[in-house]
C-alpha positions in Angstrom: 21.7 -41.3 -66.7 18.4 -39.6 -66.4 17.8 -40.9 -62.9 20.9 -39.2 -61.5 20.7 -35.6 -60.1 23.0 -33.0 -61.8 24.0 -32.0 -58.3 26.3 -33.9 -55.9 25.8 -33.8 -52.1 28.6 -31.3 -51.6 28.0 -29.1 -54.7 26.5 -25.7 -54.0 24.5 -23.7 -56.5 26.4 -20.6 -57.8 23.6 -18.2 -57.3 23.8 -16.8 -53.7 20.0 -16.3 -53.6 19.4 -20.0 -54.0 19.5 -22.7 -51.3 22.9 -23.7 -50.0 22.3 -27.1 -51.6 19.7 -28.1 -54.1 16.4 -28.6 -52.4 15.9 -32.2 -53.7 19.1 -33.3 -51.9 18.2 -31.9 -48.5 16.5 -34.1 -46.0 12.9 -33.1 -45.3 12.3 -31.2 -42.0 8.6 -30.1 -41.6 9.6 -27.5 -38.9 11.9 -25.6 -41.3 10.4 -23.3 -44.0 12.6 -23.1 -47.1 14.0 -19.8 -48.1 12.1 -18.1 -50.9 12.6 -14.9 -52.9 11.2 -13.2 -56.0 12.7 -11.1 -58.8 11.6 -7.7 -60.0 12.6 -6.7 -63.5 12.3 -3.2 -64.8 13.0 -2.2 -68.4 12.2 1.1 -70.1 13.7 4.2 -71.6 13.8 7.9 -70.9 12.5 9.2 -74.3 12.4 13.0 -74.4 11.8 16.3 -72.6 10.0 19.5 -73.5 11.8 22.3 -71.7 11.3 26.0 -72.6 14.6 27.9 -72.3 17.3 25.2 -72.0 19.2 23.3 -74.6 22.2 20.8 -74.6 21.3 18.9 -71.4 21.7 15.3 -70.3 19.6 13.3 -67.9 20.6 11.0 -65.1 18.7 8.3 -63.4 19.2 6.3 -60.2 17.2 3.4 -58.7 16.8 3.7 -54.9 15.9 0.5 -53.0 15.8 -0.5 -49.4 18.1 -2.8 -47.6 15.9 -5.8 -48.4 16.5 -5.5 -52.1 19.6 -6.7 -54.0 20.5 -5.6 -57.5 21.3 -8.8 -59.3 21.5 -7.5 -62.9 22.0 -4.2 -64.7 23.1 -0.8 -63.5 21.2 1.1 -60.8 22.3 4.5 -62.2 23.3 6.1 -65.4 23.7 9.2 -67.4 22.6 9.9 -71.0 24.3 11.8 -73.8 23.8 15.5 -74.2 20.6 16.2 -76.2 19.7 19.3 -78.2 16.3 20.6 -79.2 15.0 19.4 -82.6 14.5 22.0 -85.3 10.9 21.0 -86.0 7.6 22.1 -84.4 8.0 20.0 -81.2 11.3 21.4 -80.1 11.9 18.3 -77.9 15.2 17.1 -76.5 15.3 13.4 -77.5 17.5 10.9 -75.7 15.9 7.4 -76.1 18.0 6.4 -73.1 17.3 2.7 -72.1 17.6 1.1 -68.6 17.2 -2.5 -67.6 17.6 -3.7 -64.0 16.7 -6.8 -62.0 16.3 -6.9 -58.3 15.8 -9.8 -55.9 14.0 -9.6 -52.5 12.2 -11.6 -49.9 9.9 -8.8 -48.9 8.0 -6.1 -50.8 8.8 -3.3 -48.3 11.1 -0.5 -49.4 10.2 -1.1 -53.1 12.8 0.2 -55.6 12.0 3.7 -57.0 13.5 5.5 -60.0 14.7 9.1 -59.5 15.3 11.1 -62.7 17.4 14.3 -62.4 
């Protein structure tokens, strides 16, 4: 059982970024370079803001990426809850608004950027 591949000759891998067939089942052709890609994972949070004369605001974010990048997991944009200044010395508006995205690409050009507004 251990000698058999988990893939049959006609079975495709579900992930569209992978080979059409498992690489071990394809015949070797030295003239053909296999398709390759990489992942970029970004996690973080928008914590807080110190802003003088405004209260009760929310924040939005959006990831902008070039055509060579595909979002494979997460949301590329979002909006936080409305935050109000704290009563203490800091007078910060606190959101602790998390984001988590994963992109796939074959080229580093047009790298994803986050825009906060």
